N, C-alpha and C positions, 0 to 999 in steps of 0.2 A: 442530457438527462434533464427531465423535467418533472415535477410533483405538483398536481394541483386539485384543488377540490371542484367536483363536478356537480354534486346534487344532494339533497335530503329529501327524505319523504318516510313517513310513519317512523320518524325520530332516527332513522339509520342513514348516516352520511355515507357518500360515495367519493372515493378519490380517483385519480389516474396517475401511474407513473408511466413515463415513455421515455426510450432511448432514441440515439441517433439513426439507428436501424429500422425504427419505426416497429418495435417489438413494445407492446403496450400490455401493462397490468392494473386491472381495476381493483380497488380493495374497498370493502364495506366495513363500517364498524359493527356491524351484527356479528358477534362471533371472530373479529378480526379477521374475516374470509376474504380469499382471492375469489373475487367476483367474475372476473374473464381475466384469461391469458392468453393474448392474442400474439400469432406469430406470422410475418408477411410472407406466406409460403403460398404459391397459386393465387388464387383470390383472396387468401388470408384465411388462417384456421384459429378456432378457439380451442385450446388444448385442455381446459379443465371442465368438469361437469358443473351443473348448477342449475339455477332457474333464471328466467328472463327479467324479474324484479326483485329487489333486495327484501322485499317484506315477505315473499314467498319461502324464504329460508326460515322464518318463524313457524312454518308447518313442520309436520314429520318429515324427516329427511337422514340419510346416513351420515351425517357429519361433515356434509360436503365442503371443503377446502378450509375447514375451520382450525383455530387455534385451539387445542385440546389441553384442558387441565381442570383441576389442579394437577392430577397425575393420570398420563395416559394409559391406555391397556387395561388390562383386568387384573382387579385385586382379589385373591382368593377369598370367599366366605364375606366379602365386603366389610373387612376388619383388619387392622393392624395395632402391634403394640410399638409404643415408643415411651422411653424411661418408665417402663414397668406399668404403664398405663394402657389400656386398650380402648381404642377407638372404633367405633362403629359408624360405618360408611352407608350412604343409600344404596340398596340393593337394586339395580336396573338390568342385570344381565343374570337372570335367573337368582341364584343366591350370591352372585358376586355383583362387583362394582365395575363398572366400565366406564371408562373415558371421562372421568371426573363426576359422574352420577346423573340425576335428574335433570338439574338445571347447572351444567358445567359451564366452562368458559365459552363454549360455542354459542350459549343461550344468553349471553350477556351482551349488552351495547357498551363498547369500550369508546373511552375518549380518544381523540385524535388531534395531532398537531404537525404541521411541515415543519421540519427542521433542516434545512439546507436541500440535500437530495434524497432525504430520508423523511417517509412517512412513519411517525411513532404513535404507537396505539399503547394506551394506558388502562389498567383495571386494577380495582382493589377488591379482594376477595375476602370479606368479613371472617373474623374468628368463628369456627364451627360451621361454617357454609358447607354443606354435604357431609359433615362429620369431621372435616379436617380442622385440627388445631391452629391457632395463629390467625393474624390479619396478614394476608399477603398481598404485596403490592407488586404488580406485573408490568413489564414494558416490553412490547415487541416492535421491532423497526424492520420494515421492509424497504429495501433499496435495489433498483434496477439499473445495472451498469450498462456502460456501452460494448462490454463484451458479452451481452446478451445473458447475463447472471442475475437472476432473482435471489438477492439475500435476505435471509433472516436471522435476525439476532434476537435473542431472549435474555432478559434479565428478571431477577425476582429477589425480593427480600421479605422477610417475616419476622414479626415481633416477638415470636415464639419458635421453639424447634417445632418442626412440622417435616412432611414429605413434600416432593416437588417432581415432576417429571413431565415436561412439556414437549408437544410435537404439533406439526399441522397435518392435517388428514385430507390432503389435496387428490383428488381423483383425477387422473391424465389419461388422455388418450391421444397418441402422437399423430394420428390420421385427422382427429378433429372430429369424424362423424361419429365416433362412439357406438360402432356396430360390433367391436369384439377386438381384444386385445391378446388373442391367442398368438397372432403372428408376429407380434412385437418380440425383439431381440433383447434379450437382459443379460447382462453381467452383474455379479455380487461377488465383491472381494470378502469372502468369508468361509471359514472351515467349518463351524459349527452353528446350529440353530439351537434355541432353548426348546427343550422337550416339552409338550403339552398333553394334558389328559383330554378326555371327550368333550370337556367344557372349554378346551383351548387355554387351560390355567397352567403355566409354567411349574414344573415340578422342582426345579432345581438342577435338574440334570441336563446336559448337553447331547445333543446328536451330530456325529461327525457327518457331513454332507457328502463326502467321497462316495461314489457308486451308488447314491440313491438319486430320486427324482427332485431332491432340495439343492442338488448341486448346479450353483449357476457361476462358477468360477471362471468358465469358458463360455463364450457367447452362446447362447441357446434361446430357441422360440419357447415363449411362455406355455404354449400348447403341446410340445413335445412329450413331457412326461407329466402332465397335470392330471391326466386320466389313470395313472397308474394307482392300483388298489394298494394304500398302505393304512394303516390306521389314523395316522394324523392327517393325511390328505382327503380321506373319507370324511373324518370329523369336521374338517374345515371346509369342505365340499371344494376344493382347492387350495391355492396357496395363500395362507394366513399366518406366516411364521416370522418369528423374531431372528434375525441374523446377527450373530456376533462378529461384528467388523475386525478385520485386520486392520493393524494402523501402518498405514503408508502414506507417508508426508507428501502433499501437493498431489495425490493421486486420489481419482473420484473413488468412492465405496463402491458405487453402483453405477451402471449406463443403462439406457434403454435406447433402442434403435428401431425406427419403422422404416422398410424399405418401401412402403407405398408412399409416403410423404417426404422422405429422405431427411426426417428431424432425427436428431439424436438429443436426448438428455442425461445429462453426467449430475451426480448428487455427490457434494462433499459435505462432510460434518465434522465434528469435534466429539460427537456422541458415540459411546461403544456400541450401540446396537442399532438396528432398522428393521421395522415390521414391513414385509412386503406382503400385500394383499391383492387379491386379483377380482374384486368385486363380486365375491361369490354370494352376497344375499342383495344384490340388486336385483330387483323384482319387476322391473317396467316402470318404474317412477317415471312421472313426466315432468320436464323442465325445458331447458334449452333444446335437449335433445329428449328421446325416451331412453331411458337407461337400463338394460336388461342384463342378465347374467353374464359376467365376466367382459362387461362392456368398458370396463375402465380398472386401472391399476393405482395403488398408492405405495408410496415408499417414505414410511414415517419413521424418522429418524428419532431415536429416543435412549434413555439409560434403559438398564434391564426392567422388563416387565415383572411386577409382583415381587419386586427386591424387598419391599418392606415385611414381606415374609419368608424371603429366602437369604439367610444370613450369607451364603457363599457369593451372592450376587453384590455387583458394586452397588454401594447404598445410595438410595434417593433421599435421605434426610437431609433438609436444610436446617442449619444451626441458626437460632436466633441472630440476626445482626449479619450474618453472612450472604454474599452475593451468588445467587442461581446465574450461572452464565452458559449459554449455548449459541451455536451458530450452525446454520444450514444454508447451503446453496445449491440452487437448481441452475445448470448452465445448460444452454440450448445453443446447437450447431445446426444448419440448415443450408 
């Protein structure tokens, strides 16, 4: 296992993590992004979407492989109440707030240092940035193990009560060709998803997945039920739902397998939820490949979305001086 600095351009640093099996992850400081994730399959495949150069991520893109914050997913009406005060956030998804706002953590250049076998990235989000109270200090650790695990560890502290819900918005295609993910075989260990309205805002209700197109408790191709006409699938144009994970110790919350490449990805997390998204708004954006409709999938581990407006959901409030802590691991077998 090695971590090394590779290059710097346009103020963005690039680092490489490599294990004994020739699995290699490249990380850039713009958005604390995964730049490449290379698996030694065949002639070698890169299983994450993105661009050929770090600076291209500064242009318009769908949060490719970035750390998302201060709060991921959607917040209804771009506002929330905390200690009897209402905070108004930047509305960047119609009337709603999405993935941290106009200039979220994905649009920041993070500080970076190598700590042993870990790449540590740091960011300070000032008080009232995008409307959030408190100066929030965040660290994200990337580690690539010899077990072919890419481990992400998130920590954060605030000098005021605030809300915090971090994730990584990695776009995967286990074939590496980014043609389609409809033949990828998925399992998700969840009995419920959070019910959403036409704007994909969680209402606070839960929908049981049994007997519905949302059920991935047994291995199923993404494309099998994605075209079934339900109100939520139609609104989302595919899968874009938050699964309430069953807690099973030492077991993955989700797996994805490609028969074409033979690659299997297992997801482990201590978070209660995971947003499963099938690239329904990819529209032919050009990068390392051309990324069309449903050419990639995301598995964004997180706390409950819109929890700041739904009292029945697990709280995303981070109290002054307390530590936010979260881990997610993507394990690859091939």
